[in-house]
N, CA, C and O atoms as CSV, one atom per row, in Angstrom:
chain,resi,resn,atom,element,x,y,z
A,1,GLN,N,N,2.060,-15.567,13.363
A,1,GLN,CA,C,1.471,-15.320,12.058
A,1,GLN,C,C,1.223,-13.823,11.878
A,1,GLN,O,O,0.665,-13.163,12.754
A,2,VAL,N,N,1.644,-13.306,10.736
A,2,VAL,CA,C,1.433,-11.900,10.403
A,2,VAL,C,C,0.422,-11.827,9.272
A,2,VAL,O,O,0.541,-12.540,8.276
A,3,GLN,N,N,-0.566,-10.968,9.430
A,3,GLN,CA,C,-1.575,-10.800,8.392
A,3,GLN,C,C,-1.674,-9.344,7.981
A,3,GLN,O,O,-1.561,-8.438,8.807
A,4,LEU,N,N,-1.887,-9.135,6.686
A,4,LEU,CA,C,-2.128,-7.802,6.144
A,4,LEU,C,C,-3.472,-7.824,5.440
A,4,LEU,O,O,-3.757,-8.721,4.647
A,5,VAL,N,N,-4.289,-6.833,5.735
A,5,VAL,CA,C,-5.592,-6.745,5.101
A,5,VAL,C,C,-5.747,-5.361,4.489
A,5,VAL,O,O,-5.697,-4.346,5.183
A,6,GLU,N,N,-5.938,-5.346,3.164
A,6,GLU,CA,C,-6.174,-4.081,2.470
A,6,GLU,C,C,-7.667,-3.829,2.357
A,6,GLU,O,O,-8.462,-4.767,2.310
A,7,SER,N,N,-8.041,-2.567,2.313
A,7,SER,CA,C,-9.435,-2.183,2.120
A,7,SER,C,C,-9.482,-0.820,1.458
A,7,SER,O,O,-8.481,-0.106,1.406
A,8,GLY,N,N,-10.665,-0.463,0.948
A,8,GLY,CA,C,-10.856,0.851,0.381
A,8,GLY,C,C,-10.900,0.900,-1.130
A,8,GLY,O,O,-11.149,1.955,-1.713
A,9,GLY,N,N,-10.660,-0.236,-1.772
A,9,GLY,CA,C,-10.715,-0.251,-3.222
A,9,GLY,C,C,-12.149,-0.149,-3.725
A,9,GLY,O,O,-13.103,-0.215,-2.949
A,10,GLY,N,N,-12.282,0.013,-5.038
A,10,GLY,CA,C,-13.608,0.095,-5.612
A,10,GLY,C,C,-13.586,0.727,-6.985
A,10,GLY,O,O,-12.537,0.858,-7.615
A,11,LEU,N,N,-14.758,1.113,-7.431
A,11,LEU,CA,C,-14.934,1.752,-8.735
A,11,LEU,C,C,-15.071,3.251,-8.535
A,11,LEU,O,O,-15.858,3.707,-7.705
A,12,VAL,N,N,-14.309,4.006,-9.294
A,12,VAL,CA,C,-14.352,5.461,-9.189
A,12,VAL,C,C,-14.213,6.050,-10.587
A,12,VAL,O,O,-13.573,5.461,-11.458
A,13,GLN,N,N,-14.811,7.205,-10.792
A,13,GLN,CA,C,-14.713,7.876,-12.082
A,13,GLN,C,C,-13.371,8.580,-12.224
A,13,GLN,O,O,-12.756,8.941,-11.221
A,14,PRO,N,N,-12.915,8.776,-13.435
A,14,PRO,CA,C,-11.674,9.537,-13.646
A,14,PRO,C,C,-11.758,10.896,-12.970
A,14,PRO,O,O,-12.775,11.584,-13.044
A,15,GLY,N,N,-10.667,11.267,-12.311
A,15,GLY,CA,C,-10.636,12.504,-11.554
A,15,GLY,C,C,-11.060,12.359,-10.112
A,15,GLY,O,O,-10.907,13.288,-9.318
A,16,GLY,N,N,-11.590,11.207,-9.767
A,16,GLY,CA,C,-12.059,10.959,-8.411
A,16,GLY,C,C,-10.948,10.554,-7.465
A,16,GLY,O,O,-9.772,10.533,-7.827
A,17,SER,N,N,-11.346,10.234,-6.247
A,17,SER,CA,C,-10.382,9.889,-5.199
A,17,SER,C,C,-10.794,8.612,-4.485
A,17,SER,O,O,-11.974,8.271,-4.406
A,18,LEU,N,N,-9.795,7.920,-3.971
A,18,LEU,CA,C,-9.991,6.765,-3.106
A,18,LEU,C,C,-8.910,6.781,-2.049
A,18,LEU,O,O,-7.820,7.315,-2.259
A,19,ARG,N,N,-9.228,6.184,-0.901
A,19,ARG,CA,C,-8.227,6.028,0.145
A,19,ARG,C,C,-8.129,4.551,0.502
A,19,ARG,O,O,-9.092,3.942,0.969
A,20,LEU,N,N,-6.958,3.994,0.274
A,20,LEU,CA,C,-6.719,2.600,0.630
A,20,LEU,C,C,-6.123,2.514,2.030
A,20,LEU,O,O,-5.360,3.380,2.458
A,21,SER,N,N,-6.491,1.454,2.720
A,21,SER,CA,C,-5.941,1.198,4.050
A,21,SER,C,C,-5.325,-0.190,4.089
A,21,SER,O,O,-5.767,-1.104,3.393
A,22,CYS,N,N,-4.308,-0.330,4.906
A,22,CYS,CA,C,-3.648,-1.616,5.101
A,22,CYS,C,C,-3.462,-1.820,6.595
A,22,CYS,O,O,-2.801,-1.026,7.264
A,23,ALA,N,N,-4.048,-2.890,7.109
A,23,ALA,CA,C,-3.955,-3.176,8.533
A,23,ALA,C,C,-3.078,-4.399,8.751
A,23,ALA,O,O,-3.333,-5.471,8.203
A,24,ALA,N,N,-2.052,-4.222,9.553
A,24,ALA,CA,C,-1.167,-5.332,9.902
A,24,ALA,C,C,-1.528,-5.859,11.285
A,24,ALA,O,O,-1.780,-5.089,12.213
A,25,SER,N,N,-1.550,-7.173,11.407
A,25,SER,CA,C,-1.883,-7.772,12.694
A,25,SER,C,C,-1.090,-9.052,12.884
A,25,SER,O,O,-0.479,-9.579,11.954
A,26,GLY,N,N,-1.119,-9.537,14.122
A,26,GLY,CA,C,-0.405,-10.770,14.415
A,26,GLY,C,C,0.816,-10.506,15.259
A,26,GLY,O,O,0.931,-9.474,15.920
A,27,ASN,N,N,1.722,-11.455,15.224
A,27,ASN,CA,C,2.923,-11.400,16.036
A,27,ASN,C,C,3.951,-10.473,15.387
A,27,ASN,O,O,4.807,-10.921,14.625
A,28,ILE,N,N,3.860,-9.188,15.694
A,28,ILE,CA,C,4.755,-8.179,15.106
A,28,ILE,C,C,5.421,-7.398,16.220
A,28,ILE,O,O,4.754,-6.815,17.075
A,29,LEU,N,N,6.738,-7.393,16.199
A,29,LEU,CA,C,7.471,-6.570,17.150
A,29,LEU,C,C,7.632,-5.159,16.606
A,29,LEU,O,O,7.372,-4.175,17.298
A,30,SER,N,N,8.064,-5.081,15.362
A,30,SER,CA,C,8.260,-3.771,14.754
A,30,SER,C,C,8.128,-3.878,13.240
A,30,SER,O,O,8.342,-4.936,12.647
A,31,ILE,N,N,7.770,-2.748,12.636
A,31,ILE,CA,C,7.616,-2.651,11.183
A,31,ILE,C,C,8.601,-1.634,10.645
A,31,ILE,O,O,8.728,-0.534,11.184
A,32,ASP,N,N,9.286,-1.997,9.600
A,32,ASP,CA,C,10.220,-1.079,8.950
A,32,ASP,C,C,9.475,-0.364,7.828
A,32,ASP,O,O,8.663,0.523,8.092
A,33,VAL,N,N,9.734,-0.730,6.615
A,33,VAL,CA,C,9.117,-0.059,5.476
A,33,VAL,C,C,7.714,-0.614,5.214
A,33,VAL,O,O,7.471,-1.814,5.339
A,34,MET,N,N,6.809,0.277,4.851
A,34,MET,CA,C,5.473,-0.105,4.414
A,34,MET,C,C,5.315,0.399,2.984
A,34,MET,O,O,5.610,1.557,2.690
A,35,THR,N,N,4.855,-0.466,2.109
A,35,THR,CA,C,4.880,-0.144,0.681
A,35,THR,C,C,3.573,-0.556,0.009
A,35,THR,O,O,2.960,-1.565,0.359
A,36,TRP,N,N,3.172,0.246,-0.954
A,36,TRP,CA,C,2.043,-0.099,-1.818
A,36,TRP,C,C,2.572,-0.435,-3.204
A,36,TRP,O,O,3.401,0.284,-3.762
A,37,TYR,N,N,2.079,-1.536,-3.747
A,37,TYR,CA,C,2.380,-1.954,-5.107
A,37,TYR,C,C,1.054,-2.081,-5.856
A,37,TYR,O,O,-0.019,-2.089,-5.252
A,38,ARG,N,N,1.151,-2.180,-7.178
A,38,ARG,CA,C,-0.034,-2.465,-7.967
A,38,ARG,C,C,0.346,-3.368,-9.137
A,38,ARG,O,O,1.493,-3.414,-9.583
A,39,GLN,N,N,-0.661,-4.073,-9.604
A,39,GLN,CA,C,-0.418,-5.011,-10.707
A,39,GLN,C,C,-1.629,-5.076,-11.611
A,39,GLN,O,O,-2.773,-5.157,-11.163
A,40,VAL,N,N,-1.338,-5.037,-12.890
A,40,VAL,CA,C,-2.333,-5.196,-13.932
A,40,VAL,C,C,-2.117,-6.569,-14.560
A,40,VAL,O,O,-0.973,-6.983,-14.740
A,41,PRO,N,N,-3.179,-7.275,-14.893
A,41,PRO,CA,C,-3.002,-8.611,-15.510
A,41,PRO,C,C,-2.055,-8.559,-16.699
A,41,PRO,O,O,-2.189,-7.716,-17.586
A,42,GLY,N,N,-1.099,-9.474,-16.699
A,42,GLY,CA,C,-0.152,-9.551,-17.803
A,42,GLY,C,C,1.066,-8.667,-17.639
A,42,GLY,O,O,1.973,-8.691,-18.471
A,43,LYS,N,N,1.092,-7.881,-16.563
A,43,LYS,CA,C,2.236,-7.003,-16.313
A,43,LYS,C,C,2.856,-7.301,-14.966
A,43,LYS,O,O,2.232,-7.910,-14.097
A,44,GLU,N,N,4.090,-6.865,-14.806
A,44,GLU,CA,C,4.784,-7.070,-13.549
A,44,GLU,C,C,4.205,-6.133,-12.471
A,44,GLU,O,O,3.686,-5.054,-12.756
A,45,ARG,N,N,4.321,-6.600,-11.238
A,45,ARG,CA,C,3.915,-5.767,-10.124
A,45,ARG,C,C,4.862,-4.569,-10.033
A,45,ARG,O,O,6.077,-4.729,-10.144
A,46,GLU,N,N,4.315,-3.380,-9.833
A,46,GLU,CA,C,5.149,-2.189,-9.763
A,46,GLU,C,C,4.962,-1.462,-8.437
A,46,GLU,O,O,3.878,-1.470,-7.853
A,47,LEU,N,N,6.031,-0.840,-7.977
A,47,LEU,CA,C,5.979,-0.075,-6.746
A,47,LEU,C,C,5.229,1.224,-6.989
A,47,LEU,O,O,5.485,1.928,-7.965
A,48,VAL,N,N,4.316,1.530,-6.107
A,48,VAL,CA,C,3.554,2.772,-6.190
A,48,VAL,C,C,4.118,3.813,-5.217
A,48,VAL,O,O,4.420,4.943,-5.600
A,49,ALA,N,N,4.251,3.410,-3.961
A,49,ALA,CA,C,4.737,4.341,-2.941
A,49,ALA,C,C,5.226,3.556,-1.737
A,49,ALA,O,O,4.717,2.476,-1.437
A,50,GLY,N,N,6.209,4.102,-1.057
A,50,GLY,CA,C,6.733,3.481,0.142
A,50,GLY,C,C,6.991,4.522,1.207
A,50,GLY,O,O,7.192,5.700,0.910
A,51,ILE,N,N,6.984,4.071,2.469
A,51,ILE,CA,C,7.230,4.976,3.588
A,51,ILE,C,C,8.041,4.239,4.639
A,51,ILE,O,O,7.720,3.111,5.011
A,52,SER,N,N,9.092,4.889,5.111
A,52,SER,CA,C,9.957,4.266,6.107
A,52,SER,C,C,9.360,4.428,7.503
A,52,SER,O,O,8.334,5.083,7.683
A,53,SER,N,N,10.014,3.829,8.471
A,53,SER,CA,C,9.523,3.897,9.841
A,53,SER,C,C,9.565,5.308,10.416
A,53,SER,O,O,8.868,5.612,11.384
A,54,VAL,N,N,10.387,6.169,9.813
A,54,VAL,CA,C,10.471,7.558,10.293
A,54,VAL,C,C,9.777,8.527,9.356
A,54,VAL,O,O,9.912,9.742,9.501
A,55,GLY,N,N,9.032,7.992,8.392
A,55,GLY,CA,C,8.200,8.844,7.563
A,55,GLY,C,C,8.805,9.324,6.258
A,55,GLY,O,O,8.234,10.191,5.596
A,56,ILE,N,N,9.937,8.785,5.881
A,56,ILE,CA,C,10.511,9.143,4.580
A,56,ILE,C,C,9.747,8.406,3.494
A,56,ILE,O,O,9.547,7.194,3.574
A,57,THR,N,N,9.322,9.149,2.478
A,57,THR,CA,C,8.470,8.567,1.444
A,57,THR,C,C,9.151,8.566,0.080
A,57,THR,O,O,10.055,9.359,-0.182
A,58,ASN,N,N,8.703,7.668,-0.771
A,58,ASN,CA,C,9.104,7.675,-2.172
A,58,ASN,C,C,7.920,7.236,-3.004
A,58,ASN,O,O,7.069,6.471,-2.551
A,59,TYR,N,N,7.878,7.738,-4.241
A,59,TYR,CA,C,6.748,7.497,-5.118
A,59,TYR,C,C,7.215,7.142,-6.524
A,59,TYR,O,O,8.286,7.557,-6.967
A,60,ALA,N,N,6.389,6.367,-7.209
A,60,ALA,CA,C,6.601,6.167,-8.635
A,60,ALA,C,C,6.334,7.495,-9.333
A,60,ALA,O,O,5.477,8.269,-8.907
A,61,ASP,N,N,7.065,7.750,-10.396
A,61,ASP,CA,C,6.892,9.015,-11.125
A,61,ASP,C,C,5.447,9.197,-11.587
A,61,ASP,O,O,4.939,10.317,-11.633
A,62,SER,N,N,4.800,8.100,-11.923
A,62,SER,CA,C,3.450,8.177,-12.485
A,62,SER,C,C,2.399,8.640,-11.473
A,62,SER,O,O,1.297,9.028,-11.862
A,63,VAL,N,N,2.727,8.603,-10.186
A,63,VAL,CA,C,1.725,8.983,-9.180
A,63,VAL,C,C,2.149,10.193,-8.358
A,63,VAL,O,O,1.382,10.668,-7.521
A,64,LYS,N,N,3.346,10.692,-8.581
A,64,LYS,CA,C,3.815,11.850,-7.810
A,64,LYS,C,C,2.871,13.027,-7.983
A,64,LYS,O,O,2.451,13.351,-9.094
A,65,GLY,N,N,2.543,13.665,-6.856
A,65,GLY,CA,C,1.644,14.806,-6.894
A,65,GLY,C,C,0.181,14.429,-6.835
A,65,GLY,O,O,-0.673,15.294,-6.638
A,66,ARG,N,N,-0.126,13.148,-7.003
A,66,ARG,CA,C,-1.529,12.699,-6.967
A,66,ARG,C,C,-1.790,11.755,-5.781
A,66,ARG,O,O,-2.868,11.786,-5.186
A,67,PHE,N,N,-0.820,10.935,-5.450
A,67,PHE,CA,C,-0.972,9.955,-4.366
A,67,PHE,C,C,-0.147,10.382,-3.167
A,67,PHE,O,O,0.915,10.989,-3.305
A,68,THR,N,N,-0.658,10.050,-1.982
A,68,THR,CA,C,0.063,10.329,-0.745
A,68,THR,C,C,0.019,9.097,0.149
A,68,THR,O,O,-1.053,8.580,0.463
A,69,ILE,N,N,1.194,8.637,0.551
A,69,ILE,CA,C,1.280,7.506,1.466
A,69,ILE,C,C,1.496,8.018,2.881
A,69,ILE,O,O,2.203,9.003,3.091
A,70,SER,N,N,0.891,7.353,3.839
A,70,SER,CA,C,1.088,7.711,5.241
A,70,SER,C,C,0.970,6.447,6.086
A,70,SER,O,O,0.588,5.388,5.589
A,71,ARG,N,N,1.300,6.572,7.355
A,71,ARG,CA,C,1.233,5.411,8.229
A,71,ARG,C,C,0.930,5.849,9.653
A,71,ARG,O,O,1.195,6.983,10.051
A,72,ASP,N,N,0.370,4.920,10.399
A,72,ASP,CA,C,0.120,5.115,11.824
A,72,ASP,C,C,0.824,3.967,12.531
A,72,ASP,O,O,0.334,2.838,12.541
A,73,ASN,N,N,1.969,4.261,13.117
A,73,ASN,CA,C,2.774,3.204,13.712
A,73,ASN,C,C,2.069,2.541,14.896
A,73,ASN,O,O,2.186,1.331,15.087
A,74,ALA,N,N,1.358,3.305,15.668
A,74,ALA,CA,C,0.675,2.747,16.839
A,74,ALA,C,C,-0.399,1.747,16.435
A,74,ALA,O,O,-0.614,0.741,17.112
A,75,LYS,N,N,-1.064,2.032,15.336
A,75,LYS,CA,C,-2.141,1.153,14.866
A,75,LYS,C,C,-1.649,0.116,13.864
A,75,LYS,O,O,-2.413,-0.755,13.448
A,76,LYS,N,N,-0.384,0.200,13.475
A,76,LYS,CA,C,0.178,-0.704,12.463
A,76,LYS,C,C,-0.629,-0.619,11.170
A,76,LYS,O,O,-1.011,-1.631,10.583
A,77,MET,N,N,-0.872,0.601,10.753
A,77,MET,CA,C,-1.675,0.859,9.559
A,77,MET,C,C,-0.865,1.652,8.544
A,77,MET,O,O,-0.010,2.461,8.904
A,78,ALA,N,N,-1.150,1.407,7.270
A,78,ALA,CA,C,-0.628,2.221,6.180
A,78,ALA,C,C,-1.810,2.679,5.347
A,78,ALA,O,O,-2.829,1.995,5.255
A,79,TYR,N,N,-1.658,3.838,4.747
A,79,TYR,CA,C,-2.732,4.410,3.944
A,79,TYR,C,C,-2.172,4.897,2.613
A,79,TYR,O,O,-0.996,5.243,2.505
A,80,LEU,N,N,-3.031,4.916,1.614
A,80,LEU,CA,C,-2.669,5.482,0.325
A,80,LEU,C,C,-3.842,6.341,-0.135
A,80,LEU,O,O,-4.884,5.828,-0.544
A,81,GLN,N,N,-3.654,7.651,-0.060
A,81,GLN,CA,C,-4.662,8.583,-0.557
A,81,GLN,C,C,-4.402,8.805,-2.032
A,81,GLN,O,O,-3.325,9.255,-2.422
A,82,MET,N,N,-5.394,8.485,-2.850
A,82,MET,CA,C,-5.236,8.574,-4.301
A,82,MET,C,C,-6.211,9.615,-4.833
A,82,MET,O,O,-7.428,9.454,-4.734
A,83,ASN,N,N,-5.667,10.671,-5.392
A,83,ASN,CA,C,-6.472,11.752,-5.965
A,83,ASN,C,C,-6.239,11.843,-7.466
A,83,ASN,O,O,-5.278,11.284,-7.994
A,84,SER,N,N,-7.125,12.550,-8.137
A,84,SER,CA,C,-7.011,12.754,-9.590
A,84,SER,C,C,-6.760,11.436,-10.306
A,84,SER,O,O,-5.860,11.333,-11.140
A,85,LEU,N,N,-7.549,10.450,-9.981
A,85,LEU,CA,C,-7.330,9.116,-10.528
A,85,LEU,C,C,-7.564,9.078,-12.028
A,85,LEU,O,O,-8.424,9.773,-12.568
A,86,LYS,N,N,-6.759,8.233,-12.687
A,86,LYS,CA,C,-6.811,8.070,-14.126
A,86,LYS,C,C,-7.139,6.620,-14.456
A,86,LYS,O,O,-6.988,5.733,-13.616
A,87,ALA,N,N,-7.583,6.392,-15.668
A,87,ALA,CA,C,-7.896,5.023,-16.087
A,87,ALA,C,C,-6.686,4.116,-15.936
A,87,ALA,O,O,-6.825,2.937,-15.609
A,88,GLU,N,N,-5.514,4.658,-16.171
A,88,GLU,CA,C,-4.291,3.847,-16.084
A,88,GLU,C,C,-3.889,3.496,-14.657
A,88,GLU,O,O,-2.939,2.741,-14.448
A,89,ASP,N,N,-4.602,4.038,-13.676
A,89,ASP,CA,C,-4.375,3.638,-12.284
A,89,ASP,C,C,-5.143,2.361,-11.937
A,89,ASP,O,O,-4.978,1.811,-10.848
A,90,THR,N,N,-5.967,1.900,-12.846
A,90,THR,CA,C,-6.720,0.676,-12.610
A,90,THR,C,C,-5.776,-0.503,-12.421
A,90,THR,O,O,-4.930,-0.772,-13.273
A,91,ALA,N,N,-5.925,-1.202,-11.304
A,91,ALA,CA,C,-5.043,-2.313,-10.968
A,91,ALA,C,C,-5.496,-2.929,-9.655
A,91,ALA,O,O,-6.376,-2.406,-8.972
A,92,VAL,N,N,-4.879,-4.045,-9.320
A,92,VAL,CA,C,-5.005,-4.578,-7.970
A,92,VAL,C,C,-3.867,-3.976,-7.152
A,92,VAL,O,O,-2.702,-4.049,-7.541
A,93,TYR,N,N,-4.217,-3.389,-6.032
A,93,TYR,CA,C,-3.235,-2.731,-5.173
A,93,TYR,C,C,-2.915,-3.626,-3.985
A,93,TYR,O,O,-3.807,-4.129,-3.302
A,94,TYR,N,N,-1.621,-3.810,-3.758
A,94,TYR,CA,C,-1.143,-4.677,-2.689
A,94,TYR,C,C,-0.352,-3.871,-1.666
A,94,TYR,O,O,0.396,-2.953,-2.002
A,95,CYS,N,N,-0.540,-4.241,-0.432
A,95,CYS,CA,C,0.245,-3.675,0.649
A,95,CYS,C,C,1.336,-4.677,1.036
A,95,CYS,O,O,1.099,-5.884,1.088
A,96,SER,N,N,2.512,-4.164,1.301
A,96,SER,CA,C,3.610,-5.011,1.768
A,96,SER,C,C,4.304,-4.308,2.925
A,96,SER,O,O,4.505,-3.094,2.895
A,97,VAL,N,N,4.666,-5.072,3.938
A,97,VAL,CA,C,5.423,-4.506,5.051
A,97,VAL,C,C,6.634,-5.383,5.326
A,97,VAL,O,O,6.613,-6.600,5.144
A,98,ARG,N,N,7.683,-4.716,5.770
A,98,ARG,CA,C,8.876,-5.437,6.229
A,98,ARG,C,C,8.831,-5.391,7.749
A,98,ARG,O,O,8.901,-4.318,8.347
A,99,ALA,N,N,8.718,-6.532,8.356
A,99,ALA,CA,C,8.524,-6.585,9.795
A,99,ALA,C,C,9.330,-7.720,10.406
A,99,ALA,O,O,9.823,-8.611,9.714
A,100,ARG,N,N,9.447,-7.654,11.725
A,100,ARG,CA,C,10.068,-8.768,12.426
A,100,ARG,C,C,9.270,-9.069,13.686
A,100,ARG,O,O,8.635,-8.201,14.284
A,101,LYS,N,N,9.336,-10.337,14.056
A,101,LYS,CA,C,8.516,-10.800,15.172
A,101,LYS,C,C,9.236,-10.658,16.507
A,101,LYS,O,O,8.607,-10.397,17.533
A,102,TYR,N,N,10.547,-10.830,16.492
A,102,TYR,CA,C,11.329,-10.781,17.723
A,102,TYR,C,C,12.577,-9.930,17.493
A,102,TYR,O,O,12.967,-9.685,16.351
A,103,SER,N,N,13.183,-9.493,18.553
A,103,SER,CA,C,14.360,-8.634,18.416
A,103,SER,C,C,15.519,-9.382,17.766
A,103,SER,O,O,16.401,-8.762,17.170
A,104,TRP,N,N,15.525,-10.693,17.875
A,104,TRP,CA,C,16.640,-11.469,17.326
A,104,TRP,C,C,16.316,-12.034,15.936
A,104,TRP,O,O,17.179,-12.637,15.298
A,105,SER,N,N,15.085,-11.842,15.470
A,105,SER,CA,C,14.708,-12.425,14.176
A,105,SER,C,C,15.034,-11.475,13.035
A,105,SER,O,O,15.228,-10.276,13.235
A,106,SER,N,N,15.088,-12.029,11.856
A,106,SER,CA,C,15.399,-11.224,10.675
A,106,SER,C,C,14.147,-10.508,10.178
A,106,SER,O,O,13.020,-10.873,10.514
A,107,TRP,N,N,14.376,-9.494,9.379
A,107,TRP,CA,C,13.255,-8.784,8.768
A,107,TRP,C,C,12.674,-9.645,7.647
A,107,TRP,O,O,13.409,-10.260,6.875
A,108,THR,N,N,11.369,-9.676,7.573
A,108,THR,CA,C,10.652,-10.467,6.575
A,108,THR,C,C,9.615,-9.601,5.886
A,108,THR,O,O,8.977,-8.754,6.512
A,109,ASP,N,N,9.453,-9.824,4.580
A,109,ASP,CA,C,8.424,-9.102,3.821
A,109,ASP,C,C,7.123,-9.886,3.831
A,109,ASP,O,O,7.097,-11.082,3.538
A,110,TYR,N,N,6.045,-9.193,4.173
A,110,TYR,CA,C,4.721,-9.794,4.183
A,110,TYR,C,C,3.832,-9.066,3.187
A,110,TYR,O,O,4.010,-7.879,2.915
A,111,TRP,N,N,2.866,-9.811,2.648
A,111,TRP,CA,C,1.991,-9.266,1.607
A,111,TRP,C,C,0.528,-9.482,1.956
A,111,TRP,O,O,0.155,-10.480,2.573
A,112,GLY,N,N,-0.298,-8.508,1.539
A,112,GLY,CA,C,-1.727,-8.673,1.650
A,112,GLY,C,C,-2.279,-9.343,0.404
A,112,GLY,O,O,-1.539,-9.660,-0.527
A,113,GLN,N,N,-3.591,-9.554,0.398
A,113,GLN,CA,C,-4.248,-10.228,-0.711
A,113,GLN,C,C,-4.594,-9.286,-1.857
A,113,GLN,O,O,-4.897,-9.737,-2.961
A,114,GLY,N,N,-4.552,-8.000,-1.608
A,114,GLY,CA,C,-4.828,-7.037,-2.661
A,114,GLY,C,C,-6.252,-6.520,-2.647
A,114,GLY,O,O,-7.171,-7.179,-2.160
A,115,THR,N,N,-6.413,-5.326,-3.194
A,115,THR,CA,C,-7.740,-4.727,-3.338
A,115,THR,C,C,-7.834,-4.097,-4.721
A,115,THR,O,O,-6.918,-3.406,-5.166
A,116,GLN,N,N,-8.939,-4.343,-5.385
A,116,GLN,CA,C,-9.111,-3.879,-6.766
A,116,GLN,C,C,-9.498,-2.407,-6.794
A,116,GLN,O,O,-10.398,-1.966,-6.080
A,117,VAL,N,N,-8.797,-1.663,-7.636
A,117,VAL,CA,C,-9.154,-0.273,-7.910
A,117,VAL,C,C,-9.452,-0.170,-9.398
A,117,VAL,O,O,-8.611,-0.509,-10.230
A,118,THR,N,N,-10.645,0.297,-9.727
A,118,THR,CA,C,-11.051,0.454,-11.114
A,118,THR,C,C,-11.459,1.902,-11.346
A,118,THR,O,O,-12.346,2.431,-10.676
A,119,VAL,N,N,-10.795,2.528,-12.307
A,119,VAL,CA,C,-11.090,3.918,-12.646
A,119,VAL,C,C,-11.740,3.920,-14.028
A,119,VAL,O,O,-11.096,3.648,-15.041
A,120,SER,N,N,-13.022,4.232,-14.038
A,120,SER,CA,C,-13.764,4.158,-15.298
A,120,SER,C,C,-15.006,5.023,-15.211
A,120,SER,O,O,-15.593,5.194,-14.143
A,121,SER,N,N,-15.394,5.563,-16.353
A,121,SER,CA,C,-16.623,6.347,-16.405
A,121,SER,C,C,-17.788,5.463,-16.824
A,121,SER,O,O,-18.919,5.940,-16.927
């Protein structure tokens, strides 16, 4: 069983910062890509940022220059540092990892339960 737990969400004023964390646990041999998504009620889930196993990153245009994704492979953790937050960043943020349990098994995408981020004065 693979579990992902996000933390660090909350209420912040516009212009403020938050740092989200994602902890992966369970039967994991290796993790490939780690990705943050977000979703607003009534809208599709959108990719926010992703990071490969060797540290190559990509970002949605809307967060470039404000958000930074990072990871700690030894701890099986992913982070999302969010600065200069805007009201439109309000959403539930989800962590997803592509991982495999055994050397012979296929890569599988796993999802966390999400953490709410609200940007409001």
